[in-house]
N, C-alpha and C positions, 0 to 999 in steps of 0.2 A: 906678719900674718895678714893674710888678706881676709877680710871679713866681708861677707856678702851683705849688701844692703837689703833689708826687708822693710817694706813700708808698713807703717802702723795701720790699724783698722780704719781710722778716719782719714788717712792720707789720700788725697785726690789722685796722685799719680798712681798709686797702687790699685785703686778702683778702676781707673781708666785702663790700666793694663789688663786687669782681669776681664773687663767687659770686652776689650779688643780680642783677648784670647778666646772667650766664649763665642764671640761673633765669628771669629776665624774657624772655630770648630763647627758652628752651625752652617757656614758657607763653604766648608771644605768639600772638595770634589767627592770624597768617599761618602760623606754624610748625605750630600745631594743625591748621589747614585743609590744609596741605601733607601732614602726616602722615596725616590722615584720608583724603585723596584717594589717597595711596599705598597705604594699607591697603585701601581700597575696590577699587582696581584689582587688588591681589593677590587679594582675595576673589572678584572677577569671574573672574579667570583660573583660580582654584581651582575655582569652580563650573562653568566651562566644561570643565575637565579631568575633573571628577566626572561631568558629563553625557555627555562623550565615552566614558568608561569604562562608564557605565550602558548607553549605546546599543550599545557593542561587546559587552557581556554579553548584551543582548537578542538581538543578531544571532547570537551563538554559541549561545544557547539555541534559537533558531529553527532554525539549521542542524542542531543535534543532534536536535531533534524531527523534522525532515524526513528526516534520515539514518535515524533509528529506524523511521519509517513506511516508508521505502523498503526497509529490510532486512526488515521484517515482510512487505511485499508480495512481495518476492523469495523469501522463505522459503516463503510460501504457494504461489507459482507453482512453485517447485522440488518441493514435495510433490505438487502436482497432476501435474506432468510425470513424477515417479517412479511415481505411482499409474497414470498412463496407460500407461507402459511396461510395468508389471507386468500390467495388464489386457490389453494387446495380446498378451502372451505366453500369457495364460490363455484368451483367447477361443476358440482352436482346440479346447481341451479341452472347453469348453462346447458348441461345435458338435458334437463327436464324441459327447458325451452325448446331445444332441438326436437325432442319427442313430441311436444305439443304442436310444433310446426308440421311435423310429419303426419300427425293424426289429423290436423285441420285440413291439410292438403287433400287427404283421401276423402274427407267428408264435405268438401266444397264450401266450407265456411269462410268465404272470402274476407269478410270484415274481421273475424277472429284471426284469421291467418295473417292479414296485414298488420294487425295490432301486435300480435306475438312476434312477428318478424322484426317490427320496429323496436320492440323491447329487447329482443335478442341482439339486434345490431347495436343499440345504445349500450347494452351491458358489455358486449364484447369490446366495443370501443373504449369503455372505461378500463377494462382489463388490459387492453393494449397500452393504454396510458401508463399502466404500472409496469410495462415491459414484457407482457405476455405475447407470445407468437405461436400460431398454429403450426404444427409439424405437417409438412406435405407428405402424403402417403399414397393415395390412390394412383395406380399406374406406375408408381416408382418401384425400384428394386428394394427388396426387404433389407433393412438395416437393423441389426439387433440392438444398436445403441439408441435408436429412436422409435423402433416398432416392437410390438409384442405379438407374436404369431399365436392367435387363438385357434384358428382353423387352418387346415391345409387341404386344398382341393386339387384333384387331378386336372391337368390341362392337356389338350391335344397338340398345341403349338409349342415347339421348343423355345420360341422367343418369349413365351409367357412364364417360363420356369423361373421361380424366385421373385416374380413380380407380385405386387399387392393387387388383389382382385377386388377387394371390398374393405372399406374402413368400418369397423363395428363400433368403435368409440374413438373420437378424435384425441390426438396427443398434443401436448403443449410444452413449450420451452420458455424459460425465463432467462434472458441473456444467453449464455452458452450452456446452461444447465437444463436438462430434461426434467420437467416437473412431473409429467405423466407421459409414458410412451403411448403411441397410437396402438389400439387393439385392432388387429387386421386379420383378413383371410388371405393366405398366400397360395399362389399356384405352384404345382409341382408337376414337371414333365417326367414320366417314367419311361417313355419311348421304347 
């Protein structure tokens, strides 16, 4: 009968054999391949997570840049609206100064005239500093976007048809926005 030798629990040879067998299992090509595949899968998952976080960071950055640009545009628009409101309140003053200049010119009040002209000039310069521009009208062709026809007068010359003959009240623009159109008298040729 052949009996197989089994080492006892304390036997050194048995422990050494078991350790060698476990070491052989750990270092076996199948085990190394499995471990490598598992680590590569974990690496791919980690790389995907990193890419997802990177993309999210880029989206957040883009959203912030869009928000900042929108706030800057809105701020500029609000400044323009505030300036427009202030200018609308000041335009009647400018109109009255123009009337006073016209009245003083007809009465020969040279000192008054010069003083009022100076005040008007300074006042208009301050408004220009806020972005106000006078709309050119007299002698120009009528443009309904910048002029308001208050009167229409017949003209004998066909070249005067549609031209502005007289500015009754000056018009102004703030940037590309018409604050107040020029009130004008326009010529019409009926030929």
